[in-house]
N, CA, C and O of each residue as an XYZ file, in Angstrom:
612
protein
N       0.819     -1.188      0.000
C       0.000      0.000      0.000
C       0.874      1.269      0.000
O       0.620      2.223     -0.735
N       1.923      1.241      0.860
C       2.832      2.390      0.931
C       3.498      2.632     -0.437
O       3.664      3.780     -0.848
N       3.879      1.548     -1.142
C       4.521      1.690     -2.453
C       3.547      2.306     -3.459
O       3.947      3.138     -4.272
N       2.265      1.903     -3.410
C       1.266      2.469     -4.314
C       1.078      3.963     -4.037
O       0.990      4.759     -4.972
N       1.015      4.346     -2.757
C       0.868      5.754     -2.402
C       2.066      6.564     -2.900
O       1.901      7.662     -3.432
N       3.284      6.013     -2.722
C       4.500      6.703     -3.162
C       4.507      6.856     -4.680
O       4.888      7.911     -5.188
N       4.097      5.837     -5.404
C       4.066      5.898     -6.864
C       3.066      6.951     -7.336
O       3.356      7.713     -8.258
N       1.876      7.000     -6.701
C       0.885      8.007     -7.075
C       1.369      9.413     -6.737
O       1.146     10.344     -7.512
N       2.025      9.579     -5.596
C       2.538     10.894     -5.203
C       3.602     11.368     -6.178
O       3.611     12.535     -6.569
N       4.506     10.465     -6.579
C       5.552     10.842     -7.519
C       4.966     11.169     -8.888
O       5.440     12.085     -9.560
N       3.950     10.437     -9.303
C       3.316     10.713    -10.587
C       2.679     12.099    -10.565
O       2.765     12.840    -11.545
N       2.040     12.451     -9.453
C       1.449     13.777     -9.312
C       2.498     14.868     -9.320
O       2.263     15.944     -9.869
N       3.666     14.610     -8.714
C       4.731     15.623     -8.700
C       5.231     15.901    -10.101
O       5.528     17.045    -10.444
N       5.323     14.871    -10.904
C       5.800     15.062    -12.271
C       4.873     15.984    -13.053
O       5.341     16.799    -13.847
N       3.578     15.869    -12.842
C       2.631     16.712    -13.557
C       2.725     18.161    -13.094
O       2.526     19.081    -13.887
N       3.030     18.368    -11.808
C       3.028     19.740    -11.304
C       4.348     20.457    -11.558
O       4.425     21.673    -11.382
N       5.382     19.736    -11.965
C       6.671     20.394    -12.181
C       6.928     20.701    -13.652
O       8.031     21.109    -14.015
N       5.923     20.508    -14.498
C       6.112     20.821    -15.905
C       6.301     22.320    -16.061
O       5.709     23.113    -15.328
N       7.126     22.697    -17.018
C       7.375     24.114    -17.271
C       6.100     24.773    -17.781
O       5.367     24.172    -18.566
N       5.825     26.008    -17.343
C       4.639     26.700    -17.850
C       4.788     26.984    -19.341
O       5.896     27.118    -19.861
N       3.660     27.071    -20.002
C       3.679     27.367    -21.434
C       4.256     28.766    -21.653
O       4.047     29.673    -20.846
N       4.972     28.919    -22.741
C       5.542     30.227    -23.081
C       4.408     31.199    -23.383
O       3.390     30.795    -23.946
N       4.561     32.477    -23.021
C       3.523     33.456    -23.351
C       3.290     33.484    -24.861
O       4.196     33.214    -25.649
N       2.082     33.810    -25.239
C       1.718     33.845    -26.653
C       1.569     35.290    -27.121
O       1.134     36.148    -26.353
N       1.918     35.557    -28.345
C       1.705     36.896    -28.913
C       0.320     37.002    -29.539
O       0.038     37.975    -30.238
N      -0.557     36.011    -29.302
C      -1.870     36.031    -29.945
C      -2.540     37.402    -29.847
O      -3.163     37.847    -30.811
N      -2.425     38.072    -28.715
C      -3.050     39.371    -28.531
C      -2.391     40.476    -29.334
O      -2.939     41.575    -29.422
N      -1.231     40.218    -29.922
C      -0.511     41.210    -30.721
C      -0.342     40.781    -32.176
O       0.210     41.531    -32.982
N      -0.804     39.603    -32.511
C      -0.607     39.079    -33.867
C      -1.266     39.940    -34.935
O      -0.938     39.805    -36.113
N      -2.180     40.817    -34.558
C      -2.826     41.718    -35.515
C      -1.810     42.666    -36.159
O      -2.106     43.270    -37.190
N      -0.616     42.808    -35.568
C       0.424     43.664    -36.136
C       1.132     43.004    -37.320
O       1.773     43.690    -38.116
N       1.020     41.684    -37.441
C       1.737     40.958    -38.491
C       1.370     41.457    -39.877
O       0.223     41.809    -40.151
N       2.370     41.479    -40.738
C       2.143     41.852    -42.122
C       3.146     42.876    -42.596
O       4.016     43.324    -41.850
N       3.003     43.232    -43.851
C       3.856     44.243    -44.481
C       3.029     45.508    -44.584
O       1.939     45.494    -45.157
N       3.536     46.599    -44.034
C       2.817     47.860    -43.925
C       3.604     48.960    -44.607
O       4.827     49.021    -44.485
N       2.906     49.830    -45.325
C       3.551     50.880    -46.105
C       2.886     52.227    -45.824
O       1.664     52.353    -45.895
N       3.709     53.235    -45.503
C       3.240     54.613    -45.320
C       3.852     55.457    -46.429
O       5.064     55.420    -46.641
N       3.029     56.210    -47.133
C       3.512     56.915    -48.325
C       3.520     58.430    -48.189
O       3.808     59.118    -49.168
N       3.218     58.975    -47.022
C       3.306     60.421    -46.897
C       4.749     60.809    -46.584
O       5.465     60.052    -45.929
N       5.176     61.973    -47.042
C       6.567     62.437    -46.874
C       7.541     61.375    -47.387
O       7.520     61.034    -48.569
N       8.387     60.854    -46.507
C       9.304     59.767    -46.890
C       8.560     58.442    -46.865
O       7.732     58.202    -45.986
N       8.856     57.592    -47.822
C       8.269     56.254    -47.823
C       8.799     55.487    -46.616
O      10.003     55.458    -46.360
N       7.879     54.867    -45.880
C       8.255     54.051    -44.725
C       7.598     52.697    -44.866
O       6.389     52.605    -45.077
N       8.391     51.646    -44.750
C       7.879     50.280    -44.787
C       8.185     49.617    -43.454
O       9.297     49.716    -42.935
N       7.177     48.937    -42.906
C       7.382     48.190    -41.666
C       6.830     46.793    -41.886
O       5.725     46.621    -42.400
N       7.609     45.801    -41.491
C       7.239     44.414    -41.712
C       7.318     43.665    -40.392
O       8.345     43.712    -39.715
N       6.246     42.976    -40.018
C       6.207     42.172    -38.796
C       5.898     40.724    -39.163
O       4.935     40.452    -39.881
N       6.717     39.798    -38.668
C       6.491     38.367    -38.893
C       6.512     37.640    -37.549
O       7.010     38.161    -36.551
N       5.960     36.426    -37.547
C       6.034     35.577    -36.363
C       4.710     35.314    -35.694
O       4.692     34.764    -34.592
N       3.601     35.680    -36.304
C       2.288     35.461    -35.686
C       2.143     34.013    -35.226
O       2.440     33.081    -35.973
N       1.687     33.838    -34.000
C       1.458     32.503    -33.441
C       2.705     31.810    -32.936
O       2.629     30.654    -32.522
N       3.843     32.469    -32.955
C       5.095     31.825    -32.549
C       5.633     32.325    -31.204
O       6.662     31.836    -30.737
N       4.957     33.285    -30.579
C       5.393     33.785    -29.277
C       6.353     34.949    -29.335
O       6.653     35.552    -28.304
N       6.850     35.283    -30.535
C       7.758     36.414    -30.738
C       7.409     37.049    -32.081
O       7.210     36.348    -33.073
N       7.336     38.368    -32.107
C       7.162     39.076    -33.371
C       8.479     39.756    -33.710
O       9.074     40.424    -32.863
N       8.933     39.589    -34.939
C      10.154     40.237    -35.414
C       9.764     41.266    -36.454
O       8.930     41.006    -37.321
N      10.381     42.451    -36.361
C      10.023     43.512    -37.275
C      11.223     44.240    -37.842
O      12.310     44.230    -37.264
N      11.006     44.872    -38.983
C      11.987     45.778    -39.577
C      11.244     47.031    -39.988
O      10.067     46.988    -40.347
N      11.950     48.146    -39.930
C      11.405     49.413    -40.374
C      12.431     50.047    -41.299
O      13.591     50.222    -40.925
N      12.002     50.391    -42.507
C      12.846     51.087    -43.479
C      12.207     52.436    -43.730
O      11.068     52.520    -44.190
N      12.956     53.504    -43.422
C      12.378     54.832    -43.510
C      13.439     55.865    -43.845
O      14.463     55.948    -43.168
N      13.199     56.656    -44.888
C      14.083     57.760    -45.219
C      15.551     57.397    -45.316
O      16.403     58.194    -44.921
N      15.867     56.242    -45.821
C      17.260     55.825    -45.957
C      17.822     55.167    -44.707
O      18.958     54.692    -44.730
N      17.067     55.124    -43.624
C      17.518     54.466    -42.396
C      16.757     53.170    -42.162
O      15.823     52.838    -42.892
N      17.168     52.455    -41.146
C      16.498     51.197    -40.817
C      16.515     50.976    -39.313
O      17.284     51.594    -38.576
N      15.632     50.064    -38.883
C      15.527     49.724    -37.472
C      15.117     48.257    -37.370
O      14.226     47.802    -38.087
N      15.775     47.522    -36.475
C      15.370     46.157    -36.166
C      14.466     46.212    -34.950
O      14.750     46.935    -33.995
N      13.374     45.450    -34.977
C      12.371     45.467    -33.919
C      12.051     44.045    -33.478
O      12.148     43.098    -34.257
N      11.670     43.919    -32.222
C      11.263     42.599    -31.709
C      10.282     42.826    -30.577
O      10.476     43.720    -29.754
N       9.232     42.028    -30.530
C       8.304     42.010    -29.403
C       8.350     40.599    -28.852
O       8.004     39.635    -29.535
N       8.784     40.493    -27.607
C       8.981     39.177    -26.996
C       8.796     39.303    -25.480
O       8.938     40.390    -24.920
N       8.480     38.186    -24.826
C       8.353     38.248    -23.375
C       9.729     38.353    -22.716
O      10.692     37.741    -23.178
N       9.815     39.135    -21.629
C      11.056     39.186    -20.846
C      11.054     38.033    -19.838
O      10.191     37.157    -19.898
N      12.004     38.034    -18.925
C      12.135     36.937    -17.955
C      10.885     36.786    -17.089
O      10.580     35.685    -16.630
N      10.157     37.887    -16.860
C       8.951     37.857    -16.031
C       7.698     37.507    -16.846
O       6.601     37.444    -16.291
N       7.852     37.279    -18.153
C       6.718     36.941    -19.000
C       5.944     38.143    -19.504
O       4.877     37.984    -20.097
N       6.462     39.347    -19.277
C       5.825     40.577    -19.746
C       6.367     40.899    -21.141
O       7.569     40.795    -21.385
N       5.475     41.290    -22.048
C       5.936     41.580    -23.402
C       6.654     42.915    -23.462
O       6.226     43.906    -22.869
N       7.769     42.913    -24.202
C       8.619     44.088    -24.354
C       8.866     44.308    -25.841
O       9.068     43.363    -26.603
N       8.845     45.577    -26.231
C       9.166     46.014    -27.585
C      10.634     46.418    -27.553
O      11.002     47.365    -26.859
N      11.468     45.708    -28.295
C      12.908     45.975    -28.342
C      13.207     46.718    -29.642
O      12.891     46.228    -30.726
N      13.815     47.898    -29.534
C      14.087     48.738    -30.688
C      15.592     48.907    -30.869
O      16.311     49.217    -29.919
N      16.062     48.700    -32.105
C      17.476     48.845    -32.432
C      17.627     49.709    -33.678
O      17.864     49.184    -34.766
N      17.490     51.057    -33.532
C      17.664     51.932    -34.697
C      19.056     51.773    -35.288
O      20.051     51.790    -34.563
N      19.124     51.621    -36.596
C      20.411     51.434    -37.266
C      21.120     50.156    -36.849
O      22.313     49.998    -37.108
N      20.397     49.237    -36.203
C      20.984     47.980    -35.748
C      21.817     48.104    -34.479
O      22.479     47.148    -34.076
N      21.788     49.288    -33.841
C      22.607     49.506    -32.637
C      22.183     48.595    -31.502
O      21.004     48.297    -31.311
N      23.184     48.166    -30.758
C      22.966     47.317    -29.604
C      23.579     47.995    -28.392
O      24.586     48.684    -28.550
N      23.044     47.846    -27.213
C      21.878     47.028    -26.863
C      20.584     47.720    -27.297
O      20.555     48.930    -27.522
N      19.515     46.924    -27.411
C      18.238     47.516    -27.805
C      17.651     48.368    -26.681
O      17.959     48.168    -25.506
N      16.807     49.311    -27.060
C      16.027     50.067    -26.090
C      14.746     49.290    -25.852
O      14.117     48.812    -26.797
N      14.358     49.162    -24.585
C      13.203     48.344    -24.216
C      12.011     49.213    -23.839
O      12.142     50.187    -23.097
N      10.843     48.839    -24.366
C       9.585     49.499    -24.054
C       8.601     48.417    -23.615
O       8.318     47.493    -24.377
N       8.086     48.522    -22.405
C       7.202     47.505    -21.834
C       5.764     47.709    -22.305
O       5.267     48.834    -22.355
N       5.107     46.607    -22.647
C       3.694     46.655    -23.032
C       2.874     47.036    -21.800
O       2.887     46.318    -20.801
N       2.160     48.163    -21.865
C       1.352     48.615    -20.737
C      -0.140     48.519    -21.023
O      -0.954     48.552    -20.100
N      -0.503     48.399    -22.305
C      -1.910     48.283    -22.665
C      -2.011     47.586    -24.011
O      -1.231     47.854    -24.925
N      -2.989     46.682    -24.121
C      -3.228     45.986    -25.381
C      -4.679     45.544    -25.424
O      -5.053     44.525    -24.844
N      -5.493     46.330    -26.122
C      -6.890     45.950    -26.276
C      -7.455     46.553    -27.552
O      -7.052     47.635    -27.980
N      -8.393     45.833    -28.147
C      -9.071     46.290    -29.363
C      -8.089     46.716    -30.454
O      -8.272     47.754    -31.090
N      -7.056     45.916    -30.665
C      -6.032     46.169    -31.687
C      -5.377     47.535    -31.505
O      -5.155     48.273    -32.466
N      -5.077     47.849    -30.256
C      -4.323     49.057    -29.891
C      -3.352     48.656    -28.788
O      -3.763     48.233    -27.707
N      -2.050     48.793    -29.074
C      -1.015     48.408    -28.119
C      -0.178     49.638    -27.762
O       0.184     50.434    -28.628
N       0.121     49.776    -26.470
C       0.935     50.888    -25.979
C       2.134     50.304    -25.242
O       1.987     49.491    -24.329
N       3.324     50.736    -25.657
C       4.586     50.322    -25.036
C       5.225     51.568    -24.428
O       5.195     52.637    -25.038
N       5.806     51.440    -23.226
C       6.385     52.612    -22.561
C       7.762     52.338    -21.971
O       8.077     51.230    -21.538
N       8.561     53.391    -21.972
C       9.834     53.439    -21.246
C      10.011     54.903    -20.837
O      10.602     55.692    -21.576
N       9.499     55.259    -19.662
C       9.500     56.647    -19.222
C      10.890     57.146    -18.846
O      11.082     58.349    -18.669
N      11.863     56.246    -18.721
C      13.237     56.645    -18.423
C      14.007     57.021    -19.692
O      15.095     57.590    -19.606
N      13.461     56.713    -20.854
C      14.126     57.005    -22.126
C      13.855     58.455    -22.519
O      12.797     58.996    -22.199
N      14.805     59.088    -23.212
C      14.619     60.497    -23.592
C      13.533     60.654    -24.660
O      12.537     61.340    -24.427
N      13.709     60.036    -25.811
C      12.711     60.082    -26.875
C      12.900     58.891    -27.779
O      14.017     58.616    -28.217
N      11.842     58.189    -28.063
C      10.504     58.365    -27.521
C      10.369     57.693    -26.151
O      11.230     56.917    -25.737
N       9.278     58.005    -25.464
C       8.969     57.329    -24.210
C       7.780     56.390    -24.387
O       7.576     55.473    -23.591
N       7.009     56.624    -25.425
C       5.812     55.817    -25.653
C       5.707     55.498    -27.133
O       5.927     56.360    -27.984
N       5.365     54.235    -27.434
C       5.141     53.766    -28.806
C       3.739     53.176    -28.841
O       3.395     52.314    -28.033
N       2.940     53.651    -29.784
C       1.538     53.231    -29.855
C       1.242     52.726    -31.266
O       1.502     53.413    -32.253
N       0.694     51.513    -31.341
C       0.227     50.947    -32.611
C      -1.285     50.760    -32.492
O      -1.795     50.339    -31.454
N      -1.984     51.083    -33.577
C      -3.424     50.892    -33.605
C      -3.835     50.482    -35.006
O      -3.397     51.071    -35.994
N      -4.690     49.456    -35.080
C      -5.090     48.930    -36.383
C      -6.595     48.994    -36.558
O      -7.360     48.776    -35.618
N      -7.008     49.305    -37.800
C      -8.413     49.253    -38.215
C      -8.428     48.653    -39.617
O      -8.132     49.341    -40.594
N      -8.769     47.382    -39.714
C      -8.800     46.699    -41.016
C      -7.427     46.664    -41.658
O      -6.466     46.175    -41.064
N      -7.339     47.187    -42.882
C      -6.069     47.184    -43.616
C      -5.249     48.450    -43.371
O      -4.347     48.770    -44.146
N      -5.561     49.158    -42.304
C      -4.830     50.377    -41.940
C      -4.274     50.231    -40.528
O      -4.941     49.707    -39.636
N      -3.053     50.697    -40.339
C      -2.443     50.664    -39.011
C      -1.656     51.960    -38.823
O      -0.928     52.390    -39.717
N      -1.809     52.567    -37.669
C      -1.020     53.763    -37.374
C       0.015     53.410    -36.313
O      -0.208     52.555    -35.456
N       1.139     54.086    -36.396
C       2.192     53.963    -35.389
C       2.534     55.383    -34.953
O       2.720     56.267    -35.789
N       2.617     55.597    -33.654
C       2.929     56.924    -33.129
C       3.970     56.793    -32.033
O       3.909     55.876    -31.214
N       4.925     57.711    -32.020
C       5.884     57.779    -30.920
C       5.714     59.134    -30.249
O       5.473     60.146    -30.907
N       5.845     59.132    -28.919
C       5.639     60.329    -28.129
C       6.767     60.479    -27.128
O       7.401     59.504    -26.724
N       7.006     61.733    -26.734
C       8.031     61.977    -25.734
C       7.884     63.336    -25.093
O       7.043     64.137    -25.500
N       8.710     63.599    -24.084
C       8.576     64.819    -23.297
C       9.192     66.061    -23.940
O       8.993     67.171    -23.445
N       9.927     65.895    -25.022
C      10.612     67.024    -25.647
C       9.572     67.899    -26.335
O       9.191     67.635    -27.476
N       9.114     68.933    -25.647
C       8.090     69.858    -26.146
C       6.848     69.101    -26.631
O       6.218     69.507    -27.607
N       6.497     68.013    -25.958
C       5.333     67.225    -26.331
C       5.430     66.619    -27.713
O       4.415     66.349    -28.355
N       6.642     66.408    -28.168
C       6.925     65.944    -29.533
C       6.265     64.597    -29.828
O       6.278     63.686    -29.001
N       5.688     64.493    -31.025
C       5.127     63.226    -31.506
C       5.502     63.067    -32.974
O       5.753     64.042    -33.682
N       5.532     61.832    -33.403
C       5.699     61.493    -34.821
C       4.691     60.382    -35.097
O       4.474     59.508    -34.258
N       4.078     60.422    -36.279
C       3.059     59.427    -36.587
C       3.171     58.970    -38.039
O       3.504     59.747    -38.934
N       2.883     57.693    -38.243
C       2.873     57.091    -39.566
C       1.533     56.403    -39.760
O       1.058     55.702    -38.867
N       0.926     56.598    -40.915
C      -0.320     55.925    -41.271
C       0.002     54.886    -42.335
O       0.304     55.216    -43.482
N      -0.071     53.638    -41.932
C       0.297     52.519    -42.801
C      -0.932     51.898    -43.452
O      -2.027     51.905    -42.890
N      -0.721     51.364    -44.647
C      -1.707     50.545    -45.342
C      -1.065     49.186    -45.595
O       0.110     49.094    -45.950
N      -1.858     48.132    -45.405
C      -1.342     46.790    -45.697
C      -0.939     46.735    -47.173
O      -1.669     47.208    -48.044
N       0.219     46.158    -47.435
C       0.730     46.094    -48.805
C       1.308     44.705    -49.059
O       1.501     43.920    -48.131
N       1.578     44.418    -50.322
C       2.214     43.150    -50.650
C       3.679     43.236    -50.214
O       4.259     44.322    -50.222
N       4.279     42.117    -49.837
C       5.670     42.126    -49.380
C       6.588     42.855    -50.366
O       6.519     42.639    -51.576
N       7.435     43.707    -49.831
C       8.379     44.521    -50.600
C       7.708     45.500    -51.548
O       8.329     45.976    -52.499
N       6.424     45.805    -51.288
C       5.712     46.775    -52.104
C       6.320     48.166    -51.937
O       7.020     48.432    -50.960
N       6.054     49.034    -52.878
C       6.556     50.414    -52.863
C       5.401     51.367    -53.043
O       4.349     51.002    -53.568
N       5.606     52.589    -52.605
C       4.606     53.648    -52.809
C       4.583     54.021    -54.291
O       5.604     53.923    -54.972
N       3.423     54.449    -54.792
C       3.366     54.910    -56.184
C       4.261     56.137    -56.356
O       4.353     56.977    -55.461
N       4.915     56.233    -57.505
C       5.801     57.383    -57.742
C       5.025     58.591    -58.199
O       5.611     59.645    -58.443
């Protein structure tokens, strides 16, 4: 009887020590796709990785580029990692709000930007950065486009 109890107890321990599932980007997968903004300088932003737990992005704008990543940190909180011009280490912005296809990432210790906001409506997505420098903001209005698409000349 004691051996049966020990076997059942050990079997139960094995089930409770399984690693927790990795956080999912399901709530942010609406960002996936190739996005093009054609006002002023052409800006292209591409996000891949829907359903994989990490979103990887690139931004090509005005002759410059930026590597982007949205992934959970050690605490399981999603962070937007920004590497303008590929510079390392990345600047981190923590996800503070995500509802109705509107995500807000913040890093109030950073000079500019301190807040990054993405919002989507159908085949349109806006991206805005905000900061304390005279209330400065920058905004891009993207339209879903075919991969490597270009703005009309």
